[in-house]
Structure formats: C-alpha cells, structure tokens
N, C-alpha and C positions, 0 to 999 in steps of 0.2 A: 220449699224451693222449687219443687216441681210445678207449683202453681204460677211461677213467675213467667209472664208472657213478653214478647217483644214490645208491646205497647207500654208495659210497666217500665222496661228498660229505657224506652224513649223518653217517657215522662221524667224519669230520674236524671237522665243525662242533661236534659234541657231545662230542668227546674231552676227558677230564679232563686236568689238568696235574699234574705230579709235584712235590710239596712235601715236603721232608724224607723222601724215599723213599716217600711214600704219594700215592695218587691223590686229587686234590681237585677237586670240581665247579667248573667255571668259571662266571662270571656270564652272564646273558643278554646283556648288552652285548658281551662277548667273543664269544659265539656269533654275534651279529649281524654283528660286524666280520669274523669269519671268512667268513661267508656272502657278504658284500658284496665282500670282497677277492677271493674265489675266482671269483665271478660276473664281476667286472671282468677278471680274468686270462683267463677263457675267452673272453670277448668279443674281447679282444686276440688270442688264439690263433686264433680263427676268422678274424679279419681277415688274419692272416698265412698262412692256409691249413693251419694245423697241427692244427686240430680241425674237425669237421663240425657239431657242435651243442654247446650249453651244457647239461651235465648238472645245473648248479646251479638252472636254471629249474624243474626237476621236484622240487626239495626246498623245502618251505615255509620261509620265513625266520622264525626265532624272533620271537615277539611282543615288542614294546618294553615294558619294565617301567616302570610309573609309580612313580618314586622320590620319597618325601617329601623336600621341600627341608629342609636343615638350617638352624636359626636359633639365635640367641643368647638365652640367658636374661640378665637384668640382672646376675646374679652372674658370668656368663661375661665380660661386658664389663668388670667390675671387674678380673677377672684379667688381661685383655689390657692394660688401662691400667697395672696394677701391673707387668706384665712390661716395659713400656717404661721405667718408672722404675728398675726393678731392673737393666736392661741399662745404662742411663746411669750408674748408681752403680758397677757393675762396671768400666766402661770409664774411670772418672774418673782413675785413677792409672796408666793404661797410656799408652804413647807414642802420639802422634798426636792429632788432634781428637776430642773427646768428643761423639758425636751426642746431642742432647737429644731430637729427634723430638717435641718439644712440638706442632709443626704437625700431626703425624699424630694425636695425641691429640685435637686440636681437630676435625679432620675426622671422627674416629670418633664422638665425642660428638654432633656435629650430624647425621651420617648416621643414627645410631640413633634419634635423636629426631624426625627429619623424613621418613625414607624416600626422600630424594633419591638419585638415581643419581650415580656417580662423576663423570660429565661435567657433571652439573647443579651439583654442589658446586664443582667446579674452575672453573666459569664464573661463580660468584657474585661480584658486586661489592657494595660496601657500600650502594650506591644501591638494591640489591634487598632490603636488610634493614631492616624497619620495627620497631625495638625498642620504640618507644613503644606500638604497637598489637599487638605480638606476632605479626607475620607476616613471611614472606619470600617472594619472588617468583622464579619460574623463568621467565626471558625469553629470547627470541631475541637473539643478539648476534653480529654479524659472521658467521662461518662456522658458529657453533653454533646448533643448534635442538634442543629437547626431542625425545625419541624419536618421539613421535607428532605432532610439530609443534604441540602445544597448550601455550600459556603457562598458568601457574596460580599461585595463591597457597596457601601452606601455613601452617598455624598454628604459631607458635613458642612453645613452653612448656617448663617444667621445666629439666632439665640443659642442653638445647640452647640455650635462651634465655639462661640464666645464663653459659654458655660464651661466647656471641657478645657479651653485655654486657661481660664481663671483657676480651675481646679488643679491643673497641671503646674501652674506657676506657684501655687500656694503649697503644694505637697512635694514638688520635685521628685516624683515617684521613679522607681526602677521598673524596667519593662514588664516583669512578670507580676507586678502587683495588681490587684483588682482595682478597677476604675471606681466602683461604687462600694462604699463601706459606710456603716452607720456611726453614731457618735462614739462608740467603743472601738472603732477601727475594724470591726468585723463585717463580712458580707451579710447584708440583711436577709432574713428568710423571705421566701417568696410570698407566703401568706401574710407576713407582717407588712410587706409593701402594699399588698392588695387592701388590707383592712385599714391601714392608716390613711391610704389614699381615699378610700370611700368616706372615712370620717371627715376629711377636709372638704370633700365634695359636698357633703351634707351641711357642714358649717358655712360653706359659701352660699348656701340657699339658692342653688341653681334651679331653674324651673323644672327641668327633667332629671333632677338629681337621682332619683331611684332607678332610672334607666342607664345611668352612667357608671361605668366601671373602669378599672385600670386598663383593660383591653380596649376601651373606647378611645383611648389616646391613639392607638394604632388605626382604628376606624377613622379617626379625625384626620390623621396624616393623609390617608388614602382619599377621603372625601374632599379635602381641600385641593389636592392635586387634580382630582377629577373636575372640581368646580372651576379650576383655572384653565380647563380645556385640554389637559394633557392626555394623551391616548392611553387606553387600557394596558397596552403593552409596557408602557413606562411605569404605571402604577404597579403592575404585577412584578416588574423587575425590582422596584424599590422595596416591595413587601416580601420578596423572596418566593413568590408563587410561580409554579411551573407552567401554569396556563393563565389565560385572562378571565376564566370563568368566575373565580372569586372576586375579581375586580368589579364585576357587574353589581355586586352588593353595595358598592360605594358611589353609585351614580346618582344618588339623590341630591337634591339642591337645598341650600339653606333658604330660610324664609326671605322672600324679596329678591332672590337671585334672578328669577325670570323677568321681573320688572326692570332690574338694573340692566340686564342684557338687552332688553327691548329699547330702553332709554339710550344705552350706549350706541346701539345700532341704528335706530330710526328716529331718535330724538333730534333736537335742533342741530 
C-alpha cells in the first residue's frame, strides 16, 4: 500500500468498464464513488499503520454532475394507470387473490395533481380535504410533520379533485378516517407504495422508467407548473418550500417546448 501513488489512484478512478468485450466510459457518479471509497480505505490503512499517507488526497475528486430530474408527462401517467388495470385483468383467472391496486391509482392521481410528498399523502385524513372549496390541507398530526415543519393549503382541481370526490361519495367516511387505505382498509406502508408504483412504471415501459420514482410525481407537478409560465414563488408555495431555491430544479422543459413557444409567439 505504501507503493500506491496518485497516478495509480487517478488511473483506477477513471478506468472504463468492460461491456460486451468493449471498454465503456463510466459515469461521473461511479468515478466519485471510487474516489470516496478509496480515500476511506486509505484513512483506515493509515490508522492501522499499514500506510503513511493518503495518495487519494492528491487526486481531485470528479465534479458532481447536475442531473436533470425525470418527470412524467400526462400521457405517461395514463400508461401507468392502464398498466395497473392490465395487470389486474391478467391476474383475474389465476389462483390466489387478484390485486386491484385501486388504492394506488387513487394515490397516483392525487399526487400528480397536488405535488404532495408520499408522507403527506399517507397522513391525510378526510378532515383535511375541503371538497366544497377545492382545497386540501397538509397538517401536523401525531408524530408526523411536513418536511420543513410548515403546514399549508393546496388547491384541489381537475383529476385530483374528481378522484377525491368519487372516493368520498363511495365511502361516505367520517372526518378522522384516513383518505388512502389499501384493499384491506389499512393505511399502506410507505415502502409498499414506492415499490408497487415502480413495478407499474416498468410495466408501462416508459422510455426513462429507471429514472422515474414515486417522488418524480412531485417533480412532475412542479415541472408542469413551471412550463406553464408560473413564477417560482407559486411553485415553491404549492410544494411547501420556504424559498424559491428548490424551485430552480424544476425549470427544465419538456421536449419540443421551445419549438412550441416560438411557434405560438412568432408563427403565423
């Protein structure tokens, strides 16, 4: 280990990987992981007395790449919801219970239309839903607090409002009942929501499915608000951010957005 020099570290960090017999460039994230892991190893070795210095400290860590967050287009959401129905239909004649996952469809539609976090959705009670005035409230409750500790009201419109109206009419719930429950009438576990959602994203065969997660629904809400020209202050208020800094992450455009804008503005 005392023979390892910075040039050896640099060679290891930037080494390509072999794919189908050919060298392929590794991502910046992989290079950063290699650098971090090797630095940690040499700190351990120095503590053991097996190395005198850390050669990794003399090699610059690759810069972190700012990756555009993936988001759903409305047609992507339709494909995911259809995938849930298709899976239920496929399983109908097979042995064992047939999962309807209607509860997951309900969560997806409301998440996409409100920008609520997973925990905020699962914490909702019917007393938080004002169907008459088209608003829902994110509140402290028990051990639950919104991420930044700020309670807020979110406008309830479109598909999200229609979904909650249909759910309320069907269940006629009392105010302190949970809004979202699974097929057994129990609040779904957060990890179950995440895993089942990812399962149907893959079944929908979306192009960027490996980059899409449940939290991408929240990104999608913010991205579409931004693409419609709404100011960052509005986006931050909907998402419950205390500053507009986080809203900057959602300022990317969907493919063709620039062309459509130019056509709308300067076309015939």
